[in-house]
Residue, then its C-alpha position, 0 to 999 in steps of 0.5 A: m955385416p955388423a961387427s958385434a952380433s948384437p949392437n945396441i939400437v936407439l931410435i929417436l923419433a921426433d914428432n912432426l919435425g919438418w925437413g927445414e927445421l934443423g941446422c943441418y937441413g938449412g934451418g937452425a939459427l934461420r928458424g931462431a933455434p940453433t941445433p948443435n947436438i943433432d947437427a953434430l950427429a949429421e957431421q958424424g954419420l949419414l944424413l938422408q935428404n929423401f927419407n920418406v914417411e906416412s902422412d899422419c902419426v899413426p900410419t908412420r908409427s904402424a909402418l915403423m913397428s910392422g915393416r908394412h904400409p898402413i893400408r895393410t894393417g888398418c892404421l890409417q889415421s888418428v882417432p879420438p880416445g875410446l875408439p878402436q885403434g892401433l896395431t892388431r896383436w896379429e902384427i909382429t912388431l919390431a920390438q917383439r922381434l928384437s926381444d926374441k933375439g935377447y934384446a932388452t926393450a923400452h918405449f918412452g914417449k908417444w905410442h899411438l898404436g893401441d890404448v887398450p890392454g893387449r895393445f899397449p907397448s908392454d904387451r907388443g914386445f917392449d919390456e917397459w914403457y912410459g909415456i902417452p898412448r895416444t896424442t899430444d894435443e889431448s894435453q889441451f883437453t882439461s884446459t879447454v872451455g866447456f870440457d866435459p870429462n863425462v863424455v871424453d876419456l881423460p888423458y893420462i901418462m901411463e907406464g907398464k911392464a911386460g906381463e903386468p897391467s899398464r897403469q895410469v900415472k898422472v893426467y896428461n895436461l899442459e904442465a905435464r906436456r911441458g915436462i914430458d920430454a925431460d922425463l922421457v930422456e931421464r928414464s931412457i938413460d936409466f934404461m940404457q944404464r941398467s941394460a949395459s950393467a946387465g950385459k944385455p944389448f938394448f933397443l931403445y925407442l924414444p918417440l919424443v913429443h916435440l914438436h907436436f902441437p901444442t908445442l910448449p917448452h919445458p919451463d927451463f927452456a921457456g924464453r931461451t931463444g926469444a923467438g917463441d914457444f916453437a923455437d924454444s921447444m926446438v932448442e929443448m928437443d935438440h938438448r934432449v937428443g944431446q943428453v941421450v948422445e952424451a949418456l951413450e958416450g959416457m958409457g962407452l957405448a957409442k961405437d956399439t950402437f946404431l943410433i937413428f934420429c928422425s921424424d914421423n911427419g912433415p911439419e905442423f900446419r896449425a897456427p901458431y905452431r906452423g913449421t917449415a919443410g924447407p924447399w918442399t911444398g906442404t905439411y903433413h896430412t898431404a901427399m906433397e914432398g913436404s909431407l913425405r920428406v922428413p929429417f933422417i940421421a944415422r950414426w954408427p962410428d966406424r961402420i957408417a962413414a962420417g959426413r955422408i949425405s944422400n938423396e937416395i930414396v928410403h922409406v920408413t918401412d925400411l927401418y923395420t927390415t934394416l934394424l932386424r938385419v942389424a940385430g940378426a933377427a929374421l923377418p916374418d915370412d907369413r906376410p908381405i913385408d914392405g920394408v927393404d933391407q938398406l943396411p948395405f946402403f947405410l954402411g956405404e957398401e952400396n952407393k944406391s938405395a935398395r928401393e926405387g919408389f912406393p905408393f903413398y895412401i892417405k886413409n883408403e885413397l891411393r893419393a900418389v906414387k913416388w918413383r925415382d925422380w918422379k911423383l905421379h898424383f892421383f889426387w890434388e891437395p897441396a894444402v890440408n882441406e884445400g883439394k881438387g879431389k881425384l884428378e881425371s888426368p893425373y899430375l906428374f912432376n919431376i921433383t929434382r927439376d921442380p921441388k915445389e911440384e908446380t909444373d905438371v909434365l905428364v904430357y911430355n913423359t907419359w912413358v913414366l906411367g908404365p913403371v909407376l902403374k906396374l909398381v901399383k899393380a904389384f902392390q894391389d896384387s899383393v893385397k888380393q893375395h894377403p887382404n888388408t886389415p880393416p880399420g878398427e878391427l878388434d883382436 
């Protein structure tokens, strides 16, 4: 159990950072972008090789904030401005539970879980927020030929405080996109300093904008690598993470802070901002390992062993349950919570993850199930918009022996269908007992 009853929690979430981008995952200088600050975090803590997320920004963020698979909450995909989206107010967010335990809570970055009053971060458990309510590509709107502000909501950077209406700060255009991560980190450091001065434990949720397209660096980093905007942005992202870590250490809070750095999705697939998943096939918006597996590093000095690497399965919903355990907060008991408590595994008290597998949906379709070393695909779409549709006979891959998911071995391993389909049935039985929220459900 935690040495401190209420350790600080810092959760930094990169946007569309592929498994193969960072130096500690085999990228870094090979991608033209050394990442020394994030690599140092990996040396100081736990690096997961098998941390799994959802296929899109909204589903992953909803799973993180609710501890529930997106199919349950109706947060199935990103939608344009002006359409119903985000978590209903019936869902209990991670920030709400931590706030109830006396934590100061702040969100600086990309929210993407509601863009109307009642669903902004400051309405959902965060004391304060600053950032964008939806997605980063909206920064291109005002520069696009033919853009008509009369038919599309202008994108804005916004801010708000609990108990007050959120307000628009400035138009989110390409200039603002280049500078936003610097602003987010500046506000994050100020929040940590204010919370520490007030003697309050804090939960900082910092969902950075990098590396989501358009992947454009801050002017101070433009041209830094000589390898283009994407590499320059990666170097900037590493610098921003380093600023947060340096601030924690400067305040003497490193040992009292459970820090996580991870990504919400697999790599970008849109040229010219294409990323890489390293040894895995695919990008986000697919059910391939390149979509599911993303970087994850956890550091908690003297609690999490330094330099540990694990290929055990962990799912993004597990962060909800685990971080509530870290804070000594209770789980909701009136709904299914899909996340499992991974704190004993993170602390090295257990060598094995508390999870063996999970179902993977894209929108309403059960695309695949991951279980132990196996992956069963019910649909086949190895690249975005290039699929065969639903398979009459599913494809089965052993992803340890066949990491690129190239050779279907179901005919030799039909026994795997037993445990996988039992996992599916258990989930579907839960859904019958607790019906899913339809997409676009209003409060």
